[in-house]
C-alpha positions in Angstrom: -12.4 -15.6 14.4 -14.5 -18.0 16.5 -14.7 -19.3 20.1 -12.6 -22.4 20.7 -13.9 -25.1 22.9 -11.8 -27.5 24.6 -12.3 -31.0 26.0 -14.0 -30.7 29.5 -11.1 -32.3 31.4 -11.8 -30.0 34.3 -14.8 -28.1 35.4 -13.1 -24.7 34.5 -12.5 -26.0 30.9 -16.2 -27.3 30.6 -17.6 -23.8 31.1 -15.0 -21.8 29.4 -14.5 -20.5 25.9 -11.4 -19.0 24.3 -11.1 -16.6 21.2 -9.3 -18.1 18.4 -5.9 -16.4 17.7 -5.9 -17.6 14.1 -5.9 -13.9 12.9 -2.9 -12.9 15.1 0.3 -12.9 13.0 3.1 -12.3 15.5 3.2 -12.9 19.2 5.7 -9.9 20.6 5.0 -6.3 20.1 7.1 -3.8 18.1 9.9 -2.8 20.8 9.8 0.9 19.9 6.1 1.2 20.5 5.8 -0.7 23.7 6.6 0.3 27.3 6.1 -1.3 30.7 2.9 -0.8 32.3 2.9 0.4 35.9 0.4 -1.1 38.4 -1.4 1.0 40.9 -3.4 -1.8 42.7 -6.3 0.7 42.8 -4.3 2.9 45.3 -3.7 6.6 45.1 -0.5 8.5 46.0 -1.3 8.1 49.7 -1.6 4.2 49.4 -5.2 4.2 49.9 -7.6 2.0 48.0 -9.6 4.3 46.0 -10.9 1.8 43.2 -11.7 -1.5 44.5 -11.3 -4.9 42.9 -7.9 -4.1 41.2 -4.8 -6.1 41.7 -2.3 -8.8 40.5 -2.6 -10.0 37.0 0.0 -10.8 34.3 2.8 -8.4 33.7 2.0 -6.3 30.5 3.4 -4.0 28.1 1.4 -0.9 27.0 1.4 -0.5 23.2 1.4 2.9 22.1 -1.7 3.5 20.0 -2.1 6.2 17.4 -5.6 7.4 18.1 -5.2 10.7 16.4 -4.5 9.4 12.8 -2.6 12.8 12.1 -0.1 11.4 9.6 -2.1 12.7 6.7 -1.7 11.7 2.9 0.9 9.2 3.5 -0.2 5.7 2.7 0.7 2.9 4.9 0.6 -1.0 4.6 -0.5 -3.2 7.5 2.4 -5.3 8.6 0.9 -7.4 11.5 -2.3 -8.0 13.3 -1.6 -8.2 17.1 -3.1 -9.2 20.4 -3.1 -6.4 22.9 -3.5 -7.4 26.4 -4.8 -4.0 27.5 -7.8 -3.9 25.4 -10.5 -6.3 24.1 -9.9 -5.6 20.3 -7.0 -6.3 18.0 -4.4 -3.8 16.8 -2.7 -3.4 13.5 1.0 -2.3 12.9 1.2 0.1 10.1 4.4 0.7 8.2 4.2 4.1 6.4 6.0 4.8 3.2 8.4 7.3 4.9 9.6 4.4 7.2 7.6 5.3 10.3 5.5 2.8 12.1 2.5 3.2 14.3 -0.2 1.0 15.9 -4.0 1.6 15.3 -7.2 -0.2 16.5 -7.8 -2.7 13.8 -11.1 -2.7 12.2 -13.0 -5.9 11.4 -11.8 -7.9 8.3 -8.5 -5.9 8.1 -5.8 -8.1 6.7 -1.9 -8.1 6.5 -1.0 -6.2 3.2 -3.8 -3.8 3.1 -3.3 -0.3 2.4 -4.8 2.3 4.7 -4.4 6.2 5.0 -5.7 9.2 6.7 -6.6 12.6 5.2 -7.9 16.0 6.2 -9.3 16.5 2.7 -10.9 14.3 0.2 -7.7 12.9 -1.0 -8.3 9.1 -0.1 -11.1 6.7 -1.1 -13.9 5.4 1.2 -12.6 2.2 2.3 -12.1 0.2 5.5 -9.4 1.6 8.0 -9.1 4.9 6.3 -9.5 7.8 8.6 -11.0 11.3 7.5 -13.3 14.0 8.8 -16.8 13.2 9.4 -17.9 15.7 6.7 -16.1 13.5 4.1 -17.7 10.3 5.0 -21.0 9.2 3.3 -24.1 9.2 5.2 -25.1 5.8 6.6 -21.3 4.6 7.0 -20.3 2.7 10.0 -17.3 4.2 11.8 -15.4 4.0 14.9 -12.6 5.7 16.9 -14.4 9.1 16.8 -13.0 12.3 18.2 -15.0 14.8 20.4 -12.6 17.5 20.2 -10.7 18.2 16.9 -7.2 17.0 17.2 -7.4 15.3 20.5 -7.8 11.9 19.1 -10.5 9.3 19.0 -12.5 8.8 22.3 -15.7 7.1 21.2 -16.4 3.6 19.9 -13.1 1.9 20.6 -14.0 -1.5 22.2 -14.3 -4.9 20.4 -17.2 -5.2 17.8 -18.5 -1.9 18.2 -19.3 0.7 15.6 -21.4 3.9 15.3 -23.5 5.2 12.4 -23.3 8.3 10.7 -26.8 9.6 10.2 -26.4 13.1 8.7 -24.1 16.1 8.2 -25.8 19.5 8.5 -24.2 22.8 9.3 -21.4 22.6 11.7 -22.3 19.2 13.1 -22.7 15.7 12.2 -25.3 13.3 13.6 -24.1 10.1 14.9 -26.1 7.2 16.3 -23.6 5.5 19.1 -23.6 1.8 20.1 -25.6 2.7 23.3 -28.3 3.9 21.2 -27.7 7.7 22.1 -28.0 10.1 19.0 -25.9 13.2 19.3 -24.1 15.8 17.3 -20.4 16.1 16.8 -18.3 18.7 15.0 -18.2 17.7 11.3 -14.3 18.3 11.3 -13.6 15.7 13.9 -11.8 12.6 12.7 -13.3 9.0 12.4 -12.2 5.9 11.0 -14.3 3.7 8.6 -15.6 0.2 9.5 -16.2 -1.4 12.9 -13.8 -2.5 15.6 -12.3 -6.0 15.3 -12.8 -9.0 17.4 -16.6 -9.0 17.7 -16.8 -12.4 19.3 -15.4 -11.0 22.5 -18.6 -10.4 24.3 -19.5 -14.1 23.8 -16.4 -15.3 25.9 -17.3 -17.6 29.0 -14.4 -17.2 31.5 -15.2 -20.4 33.1 -13.2 -19.8 36.4 -12.1 -17.2 38.5 -8.4 -17.6 37.8 -8.8 -16.4 34.4 -10.2 -13.1 35.8 -7.1 -12.8 38.2 -4.9 -13.0 35.3 -6.5 -9.9 33.9 -5.9 -8.1 37.3 -9.5 -8.3 38.6 -9.9 -9.1 42.3 -12.9 -10.6 43.8 -16.1 -8.8 44.2 -17.8 -9.5 47.6 -21.4 -8.5 48.2 -22.2 -5.9 50.8 -24.9 -7.9 52.6 -22.3 -10.8 53.2 -20.1 -8.3 55.2 -20.2 -7.0 58.6 -22.0 -3.9 59.6 -18.6 -2.2 60.1 -17.5 -3.0 56.6 -20.6 -2.2 54.6 -23.9 -0.3 55.1 -25.7 -3.6 53.8 -23.8 -5.7 56.4 -25.1 -7.6 59.5 -28.0 -9.5 60.3 -28.7 -13.2 61.0 -28.7 -15.5 58.0 -29.8 -14.5 54.8 -31.0 -11.0 55.7 -32.3 -8.4 53.2 -30.5 -5.2 52.8 -32.6 -3.5 55.5 -32.2 0.0 54.4 -34.4 2.6 52.5 -32.1 2.2 49.4 -28.9 0.4 48.4 -25.9 2.2 49.3 -22.2 2.2 48.5 -19.5 1.3 51.3 -19.5 4.9 51.9 -23.1 5.3 52.3 -24.0 7.0 49.1 -26.9 6.0 46.9 -25.9 3.0 44.8 -28.9 2.1 42.2 -31.1 4.4 40.2 -29.1 7.5 40.8 -28.4 10.0 38.0 -24.7 10.6 38.0 -24.7 13.1 35.1 -24.4 16.7 35.9 -27.7 18.6 35.7 -26.4 21.3 33.4 -23.6 19.7 31.5 -22.3 21.6 28.5 -22.9 18.8 26.0 -26.7 18.4 26.8 -27.5 20.6 23.8 -25.7 18.3 21.7 -27.6 15.1 22.5 -30.7 14.6 20.3 -31.7 11.2 22.0 -30.6 9.5 25.1 -29.0 6.2 25.2 -31.3 3.2 25.8 -31.8 1.7 29.3 -30.7 -1.7 29.9 -33.3 -4.4 30.5 
């Protein structure tokens, strides 16, 4: 895959880039594994906006993804590599030998015709796309779609281009280095998939114009200092006034920057060996 550039016929085209779709084999999803996505517009059951900047966008179908990989010891053939409008990576349609079909998050370099499998025991080989418990994966391997709770399904490392590294397996836990730089312990019986998530070029996309973001269902974000005092704590003043408060606030008056949001005594603190790296 690569970033496609077009002739700069318009200002939006000049500044934009599009991910090549050469790796996608079909356009429409498998009907039995797709359902209509309901929209909320960022509103709760009372009709009040609880999450800002959500609304509009193109109609979508949700692809039912198998994050658990719990069809053990049954090999599957990769039938298609597909685009999923609900995530930034590619998905793969697997056809199992018993006739069942499932979607999975496609690892990088997975091709149509490849064979993948999942197992709770050491019954499958160590190769791209295979899922197995952390205890059976060689140390130093790159993994993704990692479970936090046995049997719940993968929750960590699922976005485009990401991968974690298995550092060690000792006692009941495996030590993993996450993409954020955090090093933490995870139960060694939890499942993970070998490889890294597909579509690593996604982070290099230049959207070019606001309209492409609106197609994704993302509405405009307005600065608080550009508003009136009634609309935001930063609002008001003449001309380009500074915030004028002791600290940045949300529209509801809470601290906005430099505030720790993690609970002081969270149960998983004891499993974290090294905190994530701060963004510069």
